C-alpha positions, 0 to 999 in steps of 0.5 A: 083578866076578870075576877069574882069576889065573894065576901061576908063581914061579921059580926052578924046582927039579925035585928039591925044591919051593922055599920060594917055591912052598910059600908061593904054594900056601899063600896061594891055598889059605887065601884066600877063592877058588874054582876053585883049581888048584895045579900044578908049573909054574903056579897058577890061582884065581878069585874076587871081584875084591877077594879075587883082588887081595888074594891077588895082593898076598900072593903077590907079597910072600910069595914074594919074601920066601921067595926067588922071583927072578921071579913071572909073573902074568896077571889076567883079568876073567871076569865082570862080571854084576851089577856095574852101578853099582859 
């Protein structure tokens, strides 16, 4: 199964990039994900379910430790082909 995750961390700071946003960027960029897009108000990534779920866990833990007060996320199944019997 393949998943797509979309997430944002808050609070926003328009003058400087907050530490929690830098941590979120680092997590998705070093994870074994593909189609990673990092933006000023949201991030998306796609990959195998295990990799996406591991990245989500790391994003939540590390961004909250880095000062995020809110993490909004959405996870969508984008492909289940070839997963019969699993």
